[in-house]
N, C-alpha and C positions, 0 to 999 in steps of 0.2 A: 459357494464361489462359482462364478461363471467363467468358462474358458473360451478363448477365441476359436473359430473354426479350424485354424491351422495349428492348434496347440499340439505339441508332441511331448508326452510326459517322459521323464527319465526312467528307463526300464530297469527293473530289478535293483532298485535303490531304496534305502531306508534312512530316515532322518528323525531324530528324537529331540523334541523341544518342549519345555514347560509342561512336563508331565503327560505329553501326548507323543504319539509316534505316527509318522506319515510314511507310507510305503507305496511303491509303484511296481506294476507287473503287467504282463500280457496274458490274456486267457488263451494260451497257446494251443493250437489245434493238435499238435503231437501229444501233449500231456492229456488232453481230453480223450483222445483215441486210446492212449495207454490205460487210462482209468476204465474206459468202456471194456477193453479186453480183460482187465482184471476182474470185472464184475460179470464176466461171461456173456457180455453183450457184443453185438457186431462191431468190431473195431473200425469198420468203415464209416460208422456214424461219427458225428462230431465235426462235420465240415465247417469251415469258416462261415459265420452268419447264422448258424443254428443256435437255438436257445440252450443255455447251460442249465441242466436240471438243478433244482434246489438241493443243496447238500454237496454238490460237486465243487463248491468253492474251496474245499479242503486242499485242492491242488494249487491254489493261488497263494502268493506271498509266503513261500517257504522261508524258514529262519536262515538268514544269510550270516552265519556265524563262522568265523575262522576255525579250522580244525583244532588249533591249540587253545581255543576258548571253550571247548566242550569239557564237561565234567566227566568223572569216571564212569557214570552211567550212560553217557551219550547225550544227556540234556545240555543245552547251552548254560553257561554260568550266569550269575546275576547280571542284569543289565540296568542301565540307567532308567529304563521305562518302568519296570516292575518294582514294587516296593520291596525293600530288604526284609528278610525274615530270619530269625534264629532257628526256625524249624527246617530241617534239611530235606525232607522228603516231599516231593511234589506230585500230586495226582490230579486227574481231570474229573471233576464232579458232574458236569453236565453242561448243556448249552440250550439256548433259545434262538431260533433263526426266523426272521421275517423276510419274505420276498416282496419287494416293492415295485420294481420295474425290471424290464428284460435285461439280462446280461447274456451276451452272445459270444460264441467262439470267435476268437480273433480280436476281441475288444481290448484296447489298452485300459487298464483299471488302476484306481487309486484307492488306498485304504487309510482311514483315519482311526487310530486306536487310542483309547483313553481308559483310565481306571474309573469304573462306575461306583465301586464301593469296596471297602475293606472291613471285614468282620472278624472279631476274635471270639472264639467259643471254646468250651470244654466238651470234648466228645468222649465216647466210651473208651477210646484208646489214648486219651490225653488231650493236650491243648491243640487247637486248630486255628489257622488263619485262612479265611476264605476271601479270595480276591476275585471280584467280578470285573472282567475286561470287556468293554464294548467295542466291537469293530464295525465301522460303517464303510461299506464298499460302494464306490461310485464308478460308473464309466468316466474315464478321464476327461471327456468333453462335455460332461453334464454336471449339474449342481444337485439334482435330486438323487437320493440313495437308491441303489439297486438292491442291496442286501444289507440288513442289519443283523449282527450276530453277537450275542452275549455268552461268554464262557466263564464258568466258575472253576477257578484253580484253587485247589486245597493244599495247604502246606501242613505237614504233620511231623511228629517226632520220628526219629530213625526207626526202621523196621525192627520188630522183635519176632522171635520164632512163632509166637502165637498168632501173628498176622496171617500166616499161611498154613499153619498146622492145626488150628483149633477147629472142632467140628461145627457144622451148621447148627444154628440155634433151634430150628424147627424143621419138621418134615414139610416139603413143599405142598402148597395147596394149588392144584393145577386149575388154571382158568380155562374157560371154554372159548376156543378160537373159531371164527368162521372160516378163516383161511390159514393154512400153515404149510411149511416146508422144512425139510431137514437140510442143514448146511454144515459141512465139515471143514473147518479152517485147516489149511496145511502150511508147512514151513515155507514153500515157495510163494504162496499167496501172501503171507505176512511180510516176507522179504520184499515182494514187489510193491506192496502198499507203503512200506517204509521208504522205498526208493522213490516212488512217484510223488510222495509228500515231503521228501527230504528230511524224514524223521529218523534221527540217529539213536533214539532211546533203545538200549540194548536188550531190554526184556522182550522185545518183539521179534528179534532175529538171531540173537546170540544165545544158543542153547546152554553152553557151559556157564555163561554169566547168569542167565535167568534161573538156573537150577542150583548152581553151587554157591553163587554170591548172594543172589536175592532170595533163594530158598523156595522158589515156585516149583510146582511139579512138572511144568513144561513151559514152552514159550507162551507169553500172554498175548491174547488177541486184542488189538487196538479197538477201543470202543467206537471210534469214528468209523472204522471199517464195518463193524456190525451194524451201525446205524445206516450206512449206505445200502447194505443188503436188505434191511427192513424197509427202507424207502422204496427200493426196487420192487419188493413184494407188493407194496401198496400200489405202485404204478401198474404192475402186471394184472392185479385183480380188479382195479377200478378204472384203469385207462386215464386217470386224472393226475394232474401235477399239484402237489400241496403248495399252499401259499405261506404256511407257517408250520414249524415243528418244534417241540421241546423234548429233549432227551435227558434222562437221568441215569447215571452209572450206579448200579446198586450192588454189583459183584463182578467177578472176573470170569472170563471164558478162556479156555486153554486149547492149544494146538492139538490137532488129531483127535479131538473129542467132538461128538455130535452136538450141534446147537439146533434148537427148535425155534424157528422164526414164526411168529404168530401175529394175526391181525383180527380185530373185532370192531364192528361199527359202534360209534357213539351217537348221541342225539345230534351232535354237530362234529363231523370229522371222524377220525379213527384212533383207536388205541393199538399200538404196536408194542411187542415185547419179544425178548430173546431169552430162552431158558437154557441152562446148562444140561449136561447129560444126566443130572439127578433131578431135574425139574425146577431148580431154583432160578428165579428171575435175575438176570445179570444187567439188562438194560431195558428201560421202559420209555416209550415215546407216546406223545399225543400230537396228532396232526390236524390241520384244518385246510 
């Protein structure tokens, strides 16, 4: 769809129609600078007109859900956009992100979201429903996409004690990394990321809830946050900006435990991964 030169999109609005959802936002300079500070980068970067790094689109289109519509875990309740599921537990399986054209700080932006696929499977822990959501992000005055992102949302049965207390199946086989650094997520870091992305999922910032209700040993690190640190490692060692990345969540990382961020070159692009303090891979990425 082409927009006239004087088009002004409705800011921070969402509309759901015919199995699609359209949302509008602004790539706000203040939020970009907050994310830079969170990633230990110079918060003076991110002035209006500068290119938004791929991956930083996580600060756009936060879920505009009323407080009384949040579930006990902090997640928004069922919406008219997502398909209904009898499986109560929702986790993020991974994402694929393509950068097509420049998205800059200060741009008004529009996002078109649609269900790409729904799969029903039987996993080791029971039945699964995997919903792939495709988000296409545009500058509001342009018809070509700036970013296309596919997210895999996995619905599972209610948590059992074996989900967090069972031992790892194998001893880790450590990979050889060309570049690596140690990263220790802290409670203030997790809280700030939840705040800048408007993510109210309590396992990331509410210690009593995460440990006593969900049964985790500590606060859970958001996989999207780890992915941002991996992408920053890539930028630091190559000086290049990826045009595509794919991330798979394979396990959990926990607050106040060392995480090993790793990078190794491929024939085309890079393989990135994050290991927990026992050497198990929690998130794996491929970039181009």
